[in-house]
DRENSEMAR-717085 format. One record per residue (C-alpha): x, y, z; residue in one letter; residue number from 0. Coordinates in steps of 0.1 Angstrom, whole numbers, padded with zeros to 4 digits. Example, Ala and Ser with C-alpha at 12.3 -4.5 7.8 and 13.67 -1.06 7.14 Angstrom:
! DRENSEMAR-717085
REC    px    py    pz vovo kolse
REC  0123 -0045  0078    A     0
REC  0137 -0011  0071    S     1
END
This chain:
! DRENSEMAR-717085
REC    px    py    pz vovo kolse
REC  1023  0914  0842    M     0
REC  1039  0888  0865    K     1
REC  1039  0901  0901    I     2
REC  1060  0889  0930    G     3
REC  1055  0895  0967    I     4
REC  1082  0891  0994    V     5
REC  1068  0883  1029    S     6
REC  1031  0876  1035    L     7
REC  1023  0894  1067    G     8
REC  0994  0918  1071    L     9
REC  1005  0941  1042    I    10
REC  1021  0915  1019    G    11
REC  0993  0891  1025    G    12
REC  0966  0917  1018    S    13
REC  0983  0927  0985    I    14
REC  0986  0890  0977    F    15
REC  0949  0884  0983    K    16
REC  0937  0916  0966    A    17
REC  0957  0910  0934    L    18
REC  0949  0872  0934    S    19
REC  0912  0882  0936    D    20
REC  0916  0904  0906    K    21
REC  0931  0875  0886    G    22
REC  0966  0888  0885    C    23
REC  0996  0864  0879    D    24
REC  1010  0865  0915    V    25
REC  1039  0846  0931    S    26
REC  1051  0850  0966    A    27
REC  1080  0842  0989    V    28
REC  1078  0836  1027    T    29
REC  1098  0817  1052    R    30
REC  1068  0806  1072    N    31
REC  1059  0770  1062    S    32
REC  1023  0774  1075    D    33
REC  1019  0806  1055    T    34
REC  1032  0788  1024    I    35
REC  1005  0761  1027    E    36
REC  0978  0787  1034    A    37
REC  0988  0809  1005    A    38
REC  0988  0780  0981    K    39
REC  0950  0780  0983    K    40
REC  0953  0811  0961    Y    41
REC  0981  0801  0938    T    42
REC  1007  0772  0936    P    43
REC  1035  0797  0931    F    44
REC  1044  0802  0968    V    45
REC  1078  0792  0982    S    46
REC  1107  0802  1005    D    47
REC  1131  0808  0976    D    48
REC  1137  0844  0966    L    49
REC  1151  0832  0933    N    50
REC  1116  0821  0923    S    51
REC  1108  0857  0916    L    52
REC  1135  0863  0891    K    53
REC  1111  0865  0861    N    54
REC  1087  0889  0878    C    55
REC  1079  0923  0862    D    56
REC  1069  0939  0895    L    57
REC  1079  0929  0930    I    58
REC  1065  0942  0963    F    59
REC  1090  0938  0992    V    60
REC  1068  0936  1023    C    61
REC  1094  0925  1048    S    62
REC  1098  0943  1082    P    63
REC  1116  0976  1079    M    64
REC  1148  0962  1095    N    65
REC  1150  0935  1069    K    66
REC  1140  0954  1038    T    67
REC  1174  0967  1028    I    68
REC  1188  0931  1030    D    69
REC  1160  0919  1007    V    70
REC  1165  0948  0983    L    71
REC  1203  0940  0982    D    72
REC  1196  0903  0975    S    73
REC  1173  0911  0946    L    74
REC  1201  0929  0929    E    75
REC  1216  0895  0920    N    76
REC  1183  0880  0910    I    77
REC  1161  0902  0889    V    78
REC  1167  0919  0856    H    79
REC  1173  0957  0852    S    80
REC  1138  0964  0839    K    81
REC  1120  0948  0869    T    82
REC  1100  0973  0890    I    83
REC  1106  0968  0927    V    84
REC  1086  0986  0954    A    85
REC  1089  0984  0991    D    86
REC  1060  0991  1015    V    87
REC  1080  1005  1045    C    88
REC  1063  1032  1066    S    89
REC  1095  1053  1062    L    90
REC  1109  1062  1029    K    91
REC  1141  1083  1031    D    92
REC  1163  1054  1044    F    93
REC  1153  1031  1015    V    94
REC  1159  1058  0989    M    95
REC  1195  1064  0996    K    96
REC  1210  1037  0974    K    97
REC  1207  1036  0936    K    98
REC  1196  1002  0925    R    99
REC  1203  0983  0893    P   100
REC  1166  0977  0889    Y   101
REC  1137  1001  0887    A   102
REC  1132  1008  0924    F   103
REC  1102  1029  0935    I   104
REC  1096  1037  0972    G   105
REC  1060  1031  0983    S   106
REC  1039  1031  1015    H   107
REC  1003  1020  1016    P   108
REC  0986  1041  1042    M   109
REC  0965  1012  1056    A   110
REC  0968  0986  1084    G   111
REC  0954  0973  1116    T   112
REC  0969  0965  1150    E   113
REC  0970  0928  1140    K   114
REC  0997  0910  1121    S   115
REC  1003  0879  1100    G   116
REC  0988  0863  1069    F   117
REC  0958  0851  1088    D   118
REC  0950  0887  1097    S   119
REC  0954  0900  1061    S   120
REC  0924  0906  1039    F   121
REC  0918  0917  1003    K   122
REC  0898  0948  1012    E   123
REC  0925  0964  1034    L   124
REC  0936  0990  1009    F   125
REC  0901  1001  0996    E   126
REC  0899  1039  0996    G   127
REC  0934  1042  1013    A   128
REC  0962  1065  1001    K   129
REC  0993  1047  0987    W   130
REC  1023  1069  0988    V   131
REC  1050  1067  0960    L   132
REC  1084  1083  0963    T   133
REC  1101  1078  0929    P   134
REC  1137  1090  0924    S   135
REC  1148  1115  0898    A   136
REC  1158  1085  0876    E   137
REC  1125  1068  0878    T   138
REC  1108  1064  0844    K   139
REC  1073  1077  0840    E   140
REC  1062  1045  0824    D   141
REC  1073  1025  0855    D   142
REC  1053  1048  0878    I   143
REC  1022  1043  0856    I   144
REC  1026  1005  0857    K   145
REC  1029  1006  0895    L   146
REC  1000  1029  0898    K   147
REC  0978  1007  0877    N   148
REC  0985  0977  0900    I   149
REC  0978  0998  0931    I   150
REC  0945  1009  0917    Y   151
REC  0935  0972  0915    L   152
REC  0938  0969  0953    T   153
REC  0914  0998  0957    G   154
REC  0940  1023  0969    A   155
REC  0947  1058  0955    V   156
REC  0984  1066  0947    P   157
REC  0999  1098  0960    V   158
REC  1034  1110  0949    I   159
REC  1056  1130  0972    C   160
REC  1093  1134  0984    E   161
REC  1107  1108  1008    A   162
REC  1117  1133  1035    K   163
REC  1083  1151  1032    E   164
REC  1066  1117  1037    H   165
REC  1086  1108  1068    D   166
REC  1077  1141  1085    E   167
REC  1040  1137  1077    A   168
REC  1038  1101  1089    V   169
REC  1055  1112  1122    A   170
REC  1025  1134  1127    L   171
REC  0996  1110  1117    I   172
REC  1010  1076  1124    S   173
REC  1042  1073  1145    H   174
REC  1035  1100  1171    M   175
REC  1000  1087  1177    P   176
REC  1015  1052  1182    M   177
REC  1040  1065  1208    V   178
REC  1013  1085  1226    I   179
REC  0990  1054  1226    S   180
REC  1018  1034  1242    Q   181
REC  1027  1061  1267    A   182
REC  0990  1065  1277    L   183
REC  0987  1027  1282    M   184
REC  1019  1027  1304    K   185
REC  1006  1056  1325    S   186
REC  0974  1038  1333    V   187
REC  0988  1004  1341    M   188
REC  0993  1010  1378    D   189
REC  0959  1025  1385    N   190
REC  0935  0997  1391    E   191
REC  0904  1019  1393    L   192
REC  0913  1035  1360    A   193
REC  0917  1001  1343    K   194
REC  0883  0990  1358    K   195
REC  0865  1021  1345    L   196
REC  0882  1023  1311    A   197
REC  0857  1023  1283    S   198
REC  0854  1031  1246    S   199
REC  0873  1064  1246    G   200
REC  0903  1048  1263    F   201
REC  0901  1018  1240    R   202
REC  0901  1041  1209    D   203
REC  0931  1061  1222    M   204
REC  0952  1030  1230    T   205
REC  0944  1008  1200    R   206
REC  0978  1016  1185    L   207
REC  0995  1002  1216    A   208
REC  0986  0968  1202    L   209
REC  1008  0975  1171    S   210
REC  1033  0948  1160    N   211
REC  1063  0952  1183    T   212
REC  1089  0948  1156    E   213
REC  1072  0974  1134    M   214
REC  1068  0999  1163    A   215
REC  1105  0995  1173    E   216
REC  1115  1002  1136    D   217
REC  1093  1033  1134    M   218
REC  1107  1048  1166    I   219
REC  1143  1040  1158    C   220
REC  1143  1052  1122    L   221
REC  1120  1082  1126    N   222
REC  1130  1093  1161    K   223
REC  1140  1129  1153    K   224
REC  1108  1136  1134    N   225
REC  1087  1121  1162    I   226
REC  1105  1142  1188    Q   227
REC  1100  1174  1168    N   228
REC  1063  1167  1164    K   229
REC  1059  1159  1200    L   230
REC  1073  1192  1210    K   231
REC  1047  1210  1189    N   232
REC  1020  1187  1205    L   233
REC  1031  1197  1240    L   234
REC  1030  1234  1229    K   235
REC  0994  1230  1218    N   236
REC  0986  1210  1250    T   237
REC  0998  1239  1271    D   238
REC  0976  1263  1252    L   239
REC  0945  1240  1258    L   240
REC  0953  1238  1295    L   241
REC  0960  1275  1299    S   242
REC  0941  1297  1324    D   243
REC  0926  1317  1295    D   244
REC  0891  1303  1294    Y   245
REC  0881  1322  1262    A   246
REC  0913  1308  1245    L   247
REC  0904  1273  1256    Q   248
REC  0869  1274  1241    I   249
REC  0882  1289  1209    K   250
REC  0909  1262  1205    L   251
REC  0884  1234  1212    I   252
REC  0859  1249  1187    K   253
REC  0886  1254  1161    D   254
REC  0898  1217  1165    C   255
REC  0862  1205  1160    R   256
REC  0857  1226  1129    E   257
REC  0890  1216  1113    K   258
REC  0881  1179  1118    M   259
REC  0856  1184  1090    Y   260
REC  0862  1195  1054    N   261
REC  0839  1217  1032    E   262
REC  0817  1187  1025    Q   263
REC  0811  1181  1062    G   264
REC  0830  1149  1062    K   265
REC  0857  1139  1087    N   266
REC  0891  1147  1072    I   267
REC  0902  1111  1079    C   268
REC  0876  1097  1055    N   269
END
């Protein structure tokens, strides 16, 4: 299977490196001339021309969310109808609205770091991570299987769900934490003693404030309603934890700790 990748940032670069390491036939497109030269260490088939991917069987579109629709539109005039095209946006409903002349499957690898760019990408990024797929009603089962098999090569585990369901879930576990991290950082900026005393706990809580600015803006703009709704529930739970009912406070704290572990005694995030 000939695989194409559009944009070689953290996610696209990591897919590129992971599949190249597995011996896959990979081509890539990026506008960054320095990245083109760096990526050619893995394969000579790297350029700035989207048309170079016209014969690919599977294409991952890893552009920033605000540019993804434009790339998907451009591919309509380049690839054949049987080409499988998958985006990697952290939101799925907005990319699923239009029916495409190729086999489009929405996808979202649940992996990343606060860093960005090809130099920050690495082949192990997806190992053990969930990789969401949001196929449409028209998606062929064979195409889903083909995409899954490639995803397995990266070390990730495919999970299928509805696009709207996905967007609500990531508001809880990704987008809302990012907003809180940024808000916490902003709240501390004017307190010199707090900044001087800040240690590991504060560093862990504010790591997401280092998120790529363009990505963070896209998340907030495109998933604002879901984030706002989840924040309301967060504030409700915060009020309960700060209530004057000491017994309730202790119960809630114990419940939170217990729910952080599954029946095997492992953290639910592992």
